[in-house]
C-alpha positions in Angstrom: 0.0 0.0 0.0 1.1 3.6 -0.6 0.7 6.6 1.6 2.2 10.0 1.9 3.1 9.4 5.5 5.0 6.3 4.9 7.1 7.3 1.9 10.8 7.0 2.6 12.3 7.9 -0.7 11.2 9.7 -3.9 13.2 9.2 -7.1 12.7 12.1 -9.5 13.4 12.1 -13.2 14.0 15.8 -13.2 14.7 15.9 -16.9 14.6 13.7 -20.0 17.0 16.1 -21.7 20.6 14.9 -21.9 23.9 16.1 -23.3 25.3 12.5 -23.6 24.5 9.7 -26.1 25.1 6.6 -24.2 24.4 3.7 -26.6 22.3 1.5 -24.3 20.3 4.3 -22.7 16.5 3.9 -23.0 16.1 7.4 -24.4 17.6 6.2 -27.7 16.3 3.6 -30.2 18.6 1.1 -31.7 19.8 3.4 -34.4 20.9 6.1 -32.0 17.9 8.5 -32.4 15.9 9.9 -29.4 13.0 7.5 -29.0 9.9 8.7 -30.8 7.6 7.9 -27.9 9.7 9.7 -25.3 8.2 13.0 -24.0 11.4 15.1 -23.8 10.8 17.6 -21.1 11.8 19.0 -17.7 9.8 18.2 -14.6 7.7 21.3 -13.8 9.2 22.9 -10.7 5.8 24.0 -9.6 4.8 20.4 -9.2 7.7 19.7 -7.0 6.9 22.9 -4.8 3.4 21.6 -4.4 4.5 18.4 -2.7 3.1 18.4 0.9 6.4 17.8 2.7 4.8 18.6 6.0 2.7 15.4 5.6 5.7 13.3 4.5 7.1 12.7 7.9 9.2 9.7 6.9 10.6 11.2 3.7 14.4 10.9 4.4 15.8 10.9 0.9 15.1 12.3 -2.6 17.1 11.0 -5.6 17.6 12.8 -8.8 18.2 9.9 -11.3 19.1 9.7 -15.0 16.8 7.1 -16.5 16.2 9.3 -19.6 18.2 12.4 -19.1 20.6 14.1 -16.7 19.4 16.0 -13.7 22.0 18.8 -14.3 20.1 19.7 -17.4 17.2 21.1 -15.3 17.3 24.9 -15.4 15.8 25.1 -11.9 18.1 22.5 -10.2 19.4 24.9 -7.6 15.9 25.9 -6.7 14.9 22.3 -6.3 17.9 21.5 -4.2 16.9 24.3 -1.8 13.3 23.0 -1.6 14.6 19.7 -0.3 16.9 21.2 2.2 15.7 18.9 5.0 16.2 15.7 3.0 19.2 13.8 2.0 19.7 14.4 -1.7 21.3 11.9 -4.1 22.3 13.0 -7.6 23.3 10.6 -10.4 25.0 12.4 -13.3 27.5 12.1 -16.1 29.0 15.3 -14.4 30.2 16.9 -17.7 27.9 19.9 -17.2 28.1 23.1 -15.1 31.1 25.2 -14.2 33.8 24.4 -11.6 32.4 27.3 -9.4 29.0 25.5 -9.4 30.6 22.3 -8.4 32.5 23.9 -5.7 29.5 25.4 -4.1 27.6 22.1 -4.4 30.4 20.4 -2.5 29.7 22.6 0.6 26.1 21.2 0.9 26.4 18.4 3.4 23.0 17.0 2.5 24.1 16.1 -1.0 25.8 12.9 -2.3 26.7 12.8 -6.0 27.3 9.6 -8.0 29.7 10.4 -10.9 29.0 8.0 -13.8 32.5 7.4 -15.2 33.0 4.3 -17.3 36.7 4.1 -17.9 39.9 6.1 -17.7 40.5 8.6 -20.6 39.2 7.6 -24.1 37.7 4.3 -22.9 35.1 6.4 -20.8 34.0 8.3 -23.9 33.3 5.1 -25.9 30.2 4.6 -23.8 29.5 8.1 -22.3 29.5 9.7 -25.8 29.6 13.4 -26.2 31.1 13.9 -22.6 34.6 15.0 -21.7 36.5 12.8 -19.4 38.9 15.5 -18.5 36.1 17.9 -17.6 34.3 15.3 -15.5 37.5 14.5 -13.4 38.0 18.3 -12.9 34.5 18.7 -11.7 34.8 15.8 -9.4 38.0 17.1 -7.9 36.5 20.5 -7.2 33.4 18.9 -5.6 35.4 16.6 -3.4 37.9 19.2 -2.3 35.0 21.5 -1.3 33.9 18.8 1.1 31.4 16.9 -1.1 30.5 13.3 -0.8 31.1 11.5 -4.1 30.6 8.0 -5.4 32.0 6.6 -8.6 29.9 4.3 -10.8 31.8 2.4 -13.4 30.0 0.2 -15.9 32.3 -2.7 -17.0 32.5 -3.6 -20.7 35.1 -5.5 -22.7 36.9 -2.3 -23.7 37.4 -1.0 -20.1 37.7 -4.1 -18.0 41.5 -3.8 -17.9 41.2 -0.5 -16.0 39.4 -1.6 -12.9 42.5 -1.5 -10.6 43.6 1.8 -12.1 40.2 3.3 -11.5 40.0 2.0 -7.8 43.4 3.6 -7.2 42.4 6.9 -8.8 39.1 7.0 -6.8 41.0 6.6 -3.6 43.6 9.2 -4.5 40.8 11.7 -5.4 38.8 11.0 -2.2 35.7 9.2 -3.6 33.7 7.6 -0.8 33.3 4.4 -2.9 33.7 3.1 -6.4 31.0 0.7 -7.5 31.8 -1.6 -10.5 28.7 -3.0 -12.2 27.8 -4.7 -15.5 25.2 -3.5 -18.0 22.0 -5.4 -17.9 21.3 -4.7 -21.5 23.2 -7.7 -23.0 20.2 -9.9 -22.9 20.1 -11.5 -26.3 23.7 -11.5 -27.5 27.2 -10.4 -26.3 27.5 -7.3 -28.6 25.6 -4.1 -29.0 25.9 -2.2 -32.2 26.4 1.5 -31.7 24.6 3.9 -34.0 24.3 7.7 -34.2 21.4 9.1 -36.2 21.1 5.8 -38.2 24.9 5.6 -38.9 26.8 2.6 -37.6 29.9 3.4 -35.5 31.2 0.4 -33.6 30.3 -2.5 -31.3 30.1 -2.5 -27.6 31.1 -5.9 -26.2 30.1 -7.5 -23.0 32.9 -8.0 -20.4 34.5 -11.4 -20.6 33.9 -11.8 -16.9 30.1 -11.1 -17.0 27.4 -13.7 -16.5 24.1 -12.3 -17.7 20.7 -13.2 -16.4 20.1 -15.0 -19.7 23.2 -17.1 -19.3 22.2 -17.9 -15.6 18.9 -19.2 -16.9 20.5 -21.2 -19.6 18.6 -19.4 -22.4 20.5 -19.8 -25.7 22.0 -16.7 -27.2 19.6 -14.9 -29.5 16.5 -16.1 -27.7 14.5 -13.8 -25.4 15.1 -14.8 -21.8 11.9 -13.1 -20.7 9.9 -15.8 -22.4 11.3 -18.2 -19.9 10.6 -15.8 -17.0 7.0 -15.5 -18.1 6.6 -19.3 -18.5 8.1 -19.9 -15.0 6.7 -16.7 -13.3 6.1 -16.9 -9.7 5.4 -14.4 -6.9 6.1 -10.8 -7.6 7.8 -9.0 -4.7 7.8 -5.3 -5.5 11.0 -4.2 -3.9 10.2 -0.4 -4.3 6.9 -0.9 -2.5 8.5 -2.9 0.4 11.1 -0.1 0.8 8.4 2.7 0.5 10.0 4.3 -2.6 8.3 6.0 -5.4 9.2 7.3 -8.9 8.1 10.6 -10.5 8.8 10.9 -14.3 9.8 14.2 -15.9 6.3 14.4 -17.5 4.7 14.5 -14.0 3.4 10.9 -14.0 3.9 8.8 -10.8 4.9 5.1 -10.8 5.7 2.5 -8.1 9.2 2.2 -9.6 11.5 3.6 -12.4 11.1 0.3 -14.3 7.4 0.8 -14.9 8.3 4.5 -15.4 10.5 3.6 -18.3 7.5 2.2 -20.4 7.7 5.3 -22.7 10.5 3.7 -24.6 9.5 0.1 -24.0 7.9 -2.5 -26.3 4.3 -1.8 -27.6 2.9 -4.7 -25.5 4.3 -3.3 -22.3 2.7 0.1 -23.0 -0.6 -1.5 -23.9 -0.6 -3.7 -20.7 0.2 -0.7 -18.5 -2.5 1.3 -20.1 -4.9 -1.6 -19.5 -4.0 -1.4 -15.8 -4.0 2.4 -15.3 -6.7 3.1 -17.9 -6.4 6.8 -17.7 -3.0 8.2 -17.2 -4.4 11.5 -16.0 -5.2 9.6 -12.8 -1.4 9.3 -12.0 -0.4 12.7 -13.4 0.7 15.5 -11.0 -0.6 18.1 -13.5 -4.2 16.9 -12.7 -3.9 15.4 -9.2 -2.2 15.9 -5.9 0.3 13.2 -4.9 -1.8 12.3 -1.9 -4.8 11.7 -4.2 -2.8 9.7 -6.6 -1.5 7.4 -3.8 -5.0 6.8 -2.4 -6.5 6.2 -5.8 -7.7 2.8 -6.9 -4.7 2.5 -9.2 -2.1 2.5 -6.3 -4.3 1.0 -3.6 -5.8 -1.9 -5.6 -5.0 -2.3 -9.3 -1.2 -2.3 -9.1 -1.0 -4.4 -5.9 -3.5 -6.9 -7.3 -1.5 -7.1 -10.5 1.6 -8.3 -8.5 -0.5 -11.3 -7.7 -1.7 -11.9 -11.2 -5.1 -10.1 -11.1 -5.9 -9.6 -13.9 -2.3 -10.2 -15.0 1.3 -9.6 -14.0 3.0 -6.9 -16.0 6.0 -8.1 -18.0 8.2 -5.4 -16.4 7.3 -6.7 -12.9 8.1 -10.3 -14.0 11.4 -9.2 -15.5 12.5 -7.3 -12.5 10.8 -8.5 -9.4 10.0 -12.1 -10.0 11.3 -13.7 -6.9 14.6 -15.6 -7.3 14.9 -15.0 -11.1 14.1 -11.3 -11.7 16.8 -8.8 -12.5 16.4 -7.1 -9.1 17.3 -10.5 -7.5 20.1 -11.2 -9.9 23.5 -10.1 -8.5 25.0 -8.1 -11.4 28.0 -6.7 -9.4 31.5 -7.3 -10.7 32.9 -10.3 -8.9 36.5 -9.5 -9.7 39.3 -9.5 -7.2 40.0 -5.7 -7.0 42.9 -4.8 -4.8 
């Protein structure tokens, strides 16, 4: 069940605008174009300011994520940070935007933790975080940390950068990062390569790390076949991790979802969109442009329809099966890098 008073964390997609062109990002189609179904926009700052924080007694954390864009693209980011001055703020960013002065000031805010998405050392980073500058990102991170900021380093491991893990760990310690988190991409579901395109033009292949075991491989699904078919065939109980942890996701278009996975439907498969529409029926019911957050959470959609769907009434949504199917869903599959990093 969902209630204002019990929410612990809200994850905001502040913007679906982005300066980077990461090949596996859901904002792009397979040919490197912005997905035609994605509503590219900034979350209305007035929607945020209308949130009844005085009723949200257990709201300890807000997170500005990058499902479709980068939070630093939002023109009112400073204003939004001030609004949440009594909450812990987590920002996930490619960190190639804003001035050194801005990063220095941000570093003095003790309520903020920034995750810097840096996927390699030097040119290797830019093979995935396309249109960003590794040099500028490192400079911004140094200024932020030296000003007293708490920083984490997220490193997605591919074939082209897997030789740099020890070097990255050493650099993170020298710079003062709180932690470096090595992880694999979960997008290599049907084969071990990902063709990189830009505006319909083929550039190169991304390759899965030689050390990575995908969910597909752990389920013994042959390469080229859709592993989610097996998940659907053997589907069991859905355990909504976000619901259990009292988390919520607000999309940049103002719609509210139980998690960021359902919130990513805009660039999903047609069947996923149709099935979500069948559950929600009218998206205005979950849109903060039309309803207060409290009304959305006490609506039939959040109180009955979505919880019932976890149990298969009238059906389990494919996204829920893919991510939160107990024991086999992606949320239960350990995708951390199991390498011996010294």
